A tleap script that builds the chain and sets N, CA, C and O, in Angstrom:
source leaprc.protein.ff14SB
mol = sequence {
  NMET LEU LEU THR TRP ILE TYR GLN LEU LEU
  LEU LEU PHE PHE SER VAL LEU ILE VAL TYR
  ASP ILE PHE LYS GLU LYS SER LYS LEU MET
  GLN LEU THR ALA ALA VAL ALA LEU ILE PRO
  PHE LEU LEU ARG LEU LEU MET VAL CLYS
}
set mol.1.N position { 100.564 90.452 96.416 }
set mol.1.CA position { 101.054 89.850 98.008 }
set mol.1.C position { 100.967 91.652 98.054 }
set mol.1.O position { 100.120 92.258 98.710 }
set mol.2.N position { 102.129 92.364 97.135 }
set mol.2.CA position { 102.662 93.528 97.380 }
set mol.2.C position { 101.281 94.002 97.563 }
set mol.2.O position { 100.995 94.194 98.745 }
set mol.3.N position { 100.087 94.310 96.473 }
set mol.3.CA position { 98.939 95.087 96.343 }
set mol.3.C position { 98.304 95.329 97.380 }
set mol.3.O position { 97.770 96.405 97.649 }
set mol.4.N position { 98.316 93.891 98.353 }
set mol.4.CA position { 97.781 93.892 99.660 }
set mol.4.C position { 98.163 94.526 100.925 }
set mol.4.O position { 97.362 95.115 101.650 }
set mol.5.N position { 99.369 94.391 101.160 }
set mol.5.CA position { 99.896 95.779 101.621 }
set mol.5.C position { 100.042 96.780 101.782 }
set mol.5.O position { 100.249 97.276 102.889 }
set mol.6.N position { 99.959 97.592 100.363 }
set mol.6.CA position { 99.555 98.622 100.517 }
set mol.6.C position { 98.003 98.860 99.959 }
set mol.6.O position { 97.630 99.886 99.390 }
set mol.7.N position { 97.274 97.830 100.211 }
set mol.7.CA position { 95.811 98.256 100.235 }
set mol.7.C position { 95.697 98.357 101.980 }
set mol.7.O position { 95.261 99.186 102.778 }
set mol.8.N position { 96.404 96.913 102.066 }
set mol.8.CA position { 96.544 97.583 103.737 }
set mol.8.C position { 97.212 98.478 104.523 }
set mol.8.O position { 96.931 98.761 105.688 }
set mol.9.N position { 98.070 98.901 103.885 }
set mol.9.CA position { 98.678 100.180 104.658 }
set mol.9.C position { 97.848 101.763 104.297 }
set mol.9.O position { 97.958 102.633 105.160 }
set mol.10.N position { 97.078 102.071 103.085 }
set mol.10.CA position { 96.112 102.647 102.790 }
set mol.10.C position { 94.978 102.754 103.856 }
set mol.10.O position { 94.769 103.796 104.476 }
set mol.11.N position { 93.951 101.115 104.102 }
set mol.11.CA position { 92.976 101.349 105.461 }
set mol.11.C position { 94.227 101.886 106.597 }
set mol.11.O position { 94.352 103.078 106.875 }
set mol.12.N position { 94.550 101.491 106.812 }
set mol.12.CA position { 95.063 101.811 107.968 }
set mol.12.C position { 95.539 103.686 108.470 }
set mol.12.O position { 95.542 104.337 109.515 }
set mol.13.N position { 95.885 103.936 107.023 }
set mol.13.CA position { 96.038 105.191 106.980 }
set mol.13.C position { 95.097 106.547 107.226 }
set mol.13.O position { 95.245 107.723 107.559 }
set mol.14.N position { 93.649 105.293 106.714 }
set mol.14.CA position { 93.122 106.220 106.556 }
set mol.14.C position { 91.767 105.968 108.122 }
set mol.14.O position { 91.118 106.718 108.850 }
set mol.15.N position { 91.980 104.191 107.923 }
set mol.15.CA position { 91.687 104.373 109.971 }
set mol.15.C position { 91.747 105.421 110.462 }
set mol.15.O position { 90.790 106.130 110.775 }
set mol.16.N position { 93.039 105.685 110.611 }
set mol.16.CA position { 93.766 106.321 111.653 }
set mol.16.C position { 93.328 108.542 111.395 }
set mol.16.O position { 93.231 109.595 112.025 }
set mol.17.N position { 93.252 108.063 110.284 }
set mol.17.CA position { 92.673 109.870 110.029 }
set mol.17.C position { 91.126 109.615 110.778 }
set mol.17.O position { 90.559 110.690 110.972 }
set mol.18.N position { 90.668 108.919 111.042 }
set mol.18.CA position { 88.863 108.596 110.891 }
set mol.18.C position { 88.787 109.054 113.055 }
set mol.18.O position { 88.163 109.771 113.836 }
set mol.19.N position { 90.083 107.854 113.044 }
set mol.19.CA position { 89.729 107.895 114.295 }
set mol.19.C position { 90.858 109.351 115.210 }
set mol.19.O position { 91.014 109.310 116.430 }
set mol.20.N position { 91.404 110.318 114.468 }
set mol.20.CA position { 91.281 111.225 114.945 }
set mol.20.C position { 90.379 111.956 114.826 }
set mol.20.O position { 90.031 112.290 115.959 }
set mol.21.N position { 89.600 112.551 113.872 }
set mol.21.CA position { 88.450 112.969 113.772 }
set mol.21.C position { 87.666 112.554 114.881 }
set mol.21.O position { 86.729 113.306 115.148 }
set mol.22.N position { 87.807 111.572 115.578 }
set mol.22.CA position { 86.264 110.914 117.004 }
set mol.22.C position { 86.855 111.830 117.958 }
set mol.22.O position { 86.168 112.443 118.774 }
set mol.23.N position { 88.268 111.952 117.864 }
set mol.23.CA position { 88.628 112.853 118.968 }
set mol.23.C position { 88.909 114.267 118.959 }
set mol.23.O position { 89.347 114.817 119.970 }
set mol.24.N position { 88.703 114.848 117.965 }
set mol.24.CA position { 89.159 115.720 117.168 }
set mol.24.C position { 87.372 116.431 117.537 }
set mol.24.O position { 87.134 117.270 118.406 }
set mol.25.N position { 86.480 115.879 116.724 }
set mol.25.CA position { 85.141 116.274 116.933 }
set mol.25.C position { 84.502 116.760 118.143 }
set mol.25.O position { 84.474 115.834 118.953 }
set mol.26.N position { 83.958 117.850 118.628 }
set mol.26.CA position { 83.112 118.206 119.441 }
set mol.26.C position { 81.656 117.417 119.542 }
set mol.26.O position { 81.170 116.946 120.571 }
set mol.27.N position { 81.122 117.395 118.297 }
set mol.27.CA position { 79.873 117.225 118.276 }
set mol.27.C position { 79.725 115.746 117.910 }
set mol.27.O position { 80.191 115.143 116.943 }
set mol.28.N position { 78.665 115.136 119.314 }
set mol.28.CA position { 78.708 113.732 119.553 }
set mol.28.C position { 77.887 113.275 118.128 }
set mol.28.O position { 78.382 112.359 117.472 }
set mol.29.N position { 77.045 113.707 117.811 }
set mol.29.CA position { 76.815 113.371 116.543 }
set mol.29.C position { 77.740 112.810 114.980 }
set mol.29.O position { 77.468 111.994 114.099 }
set mol.30.N position { 78.910 113.736 115.233 }
set mol.30.CA position { 79.679 113.480 114.389 }
set mol.30.C position { 80.874 113.096 114.429 }
set mol.30.O position { 81.752 113.188 113.572 }
set mol.31.N position { 80.905 112.446 115.944 }
set mol.31.CA position { 82.020 111.172 116.249 }
set mol.31.C position { 81.521 109.698 116.130 }
set mol.31.O position { 82.180 108.666 116.006 }
set mol.32.N position { 79.529 109.981 116.236 }
set mol.32.CA position { 78.948 108.562 116.018 }
set mol.32.C position { 79.449 108.619 114.663 }
set mol.32.O position { 80.229 107.689 114.461 }
set mol.33.N position { 79.252 109.527 113.452 }
set mol.33.CA position { 79.497 109.123 112.728 }
set mol.33.C position { 80.049 108.830 111.905 }
set mol.33.O position { 79.743 108.380 110.801 }
set mol.34.N position { 81.543 109.220 112.690 }
set mol.34.CA position { 82.760 108.556 112.026 }
set mol.34.C position { 83.225 107.505 112.584 }
set mol.34.O position { 84.237 106.887 112.254 }
set mol.35.N position { 82.198 107.184 113.794 }
set mol.35.CA position { 82.754 105.942 114.420 }
set mol.35.C position { 81.774 104.549 113.107 }
set mol.35.O position { 81.894 103.343 113.321 }
set mol.36.N position { 81.353 104.815 112.511 }
set mol.36.CA position { 80.331 104.108 111.873 }
set mol.36.C position { 81.033 104.077 109.965 }
set mol.36.O position { 80.888 103.403 108.945 }
set mol.37.N position { 81.554 104.891 110.288 }
set mol.37.CA position { 82.438 104.550 109.036 }
set mol.37.C position { 83.828 104.198 109.507 }
set mol.37.O position { 84.692 104.231 108.630 }
set mol.38.N position { 84.038 104.016 110.180 }
set mol.38.CA position { 85.029 103.015 110.608 }
set mol.38.C position { 85.390 102.031 110.701 }
set mol.38.O position { 86.437 101.399 110.561 }
set mol.39.N position { 84.183 101.863 111.028 }
set mol.39.CA position { 83.270 100.058 111.102 }
set mol.39.C position { 84.104 99.339 109.640 }
set mol.39.O position { 84.993 98.494 109.744 }
set mol.40.N position { 83.544 99.936 108.194 }
set mol.40.CA position { 83.921 99.023 106.923 }
set mol.40.C position { 85.686 98.750 106.756 }
set mol.40.O position { 86.210 97.919 106.014 }
set mol.41.N position { 86.273 99.568 107.538 }
set mol.41.CA position { 87.976 100.272 107.457 }
set mol.41.C position { 88.161 99.098 108.635 }
set mol.41.O position { 88.086 97.870 108.633 }
set mol.42.N position { 88.259 99.459 108.992 }
set mol.42.CA position { 88.513 97.914 110.947 }
set mol.42.C position { 88.320 97.191 110.417 }
set mol.42.O position { 89.271 96.410 110.402 }
set mol.43.N position { 86.961 96.665 109.447 }
set mol.43.CA position { 86.794 95.273 108.886 }
set mol.43.C position { 87.680 94.398 108.078 }
set mol.43.O position { 88.196 93.285 108.183 }
set mol.44.N position { 87.626 95.617 107.020 }
set mol.44.CA position { 88.706 95.234 106.093 }
set mol.44.C position { 89.657 95.039 106.432 }
set mol.44.O position { 90.132 93.916 106.262 }
set mol.45.N position { 90.323 95.967 107.021 }
set mol.45.CA position { 92.071 96.155 107.663 }
set mol.45.C position { 92.204 94.801 108.080 }
set mol.45.O position { 93.185 94.151 107.718 }
set mol.46.N position { 90.939 94.095 109.112 }
set mol.46.CA position { 90.857 92.813 109.477 }
set mol.46.C position { 91.372 91.441 108.422 }
set mol.46.O position { 92.285 90.616 108.463 }
set mol.47.N position { 90.412 91.693 107.643 }
set mol.47.CA position { 90.433 91.082 106.590 }
set mol.47.C position { 89.402 89.839 106.630 }
set mol.47.O position { 89.655 88.639 106.522 }
set mol.48.N position { 87.857 90.649 106.862 }
set mol.48.CA position { 86.939 89.412 107.150 }
set mol.48.C position { 86.150 90.368 106.402 }
set mol.48.O position { 85.884 91.535 106.689 }
set mol.49.N position { 85.768 89.568 105.234 }
set mol.49.CA position { 84.120 90.036 104.389 }
set mol.49.C position { 83.150 90.331 105.123 }
set mol.49.O position { 82.069 90.639 104.623 }
savepdb mol mol.pdb
quit
């Protein structure tokens, strides 16, 4: 149970970093790339396989 919480906290941390990068980045291509990279993190955070 504790490992699940730690795993989800790490996922949340990296998801926030990716979202920050999406808003910071000027290039639309890099924003799109970061958004696509964010999808697996969000699915794992919501425990959807």
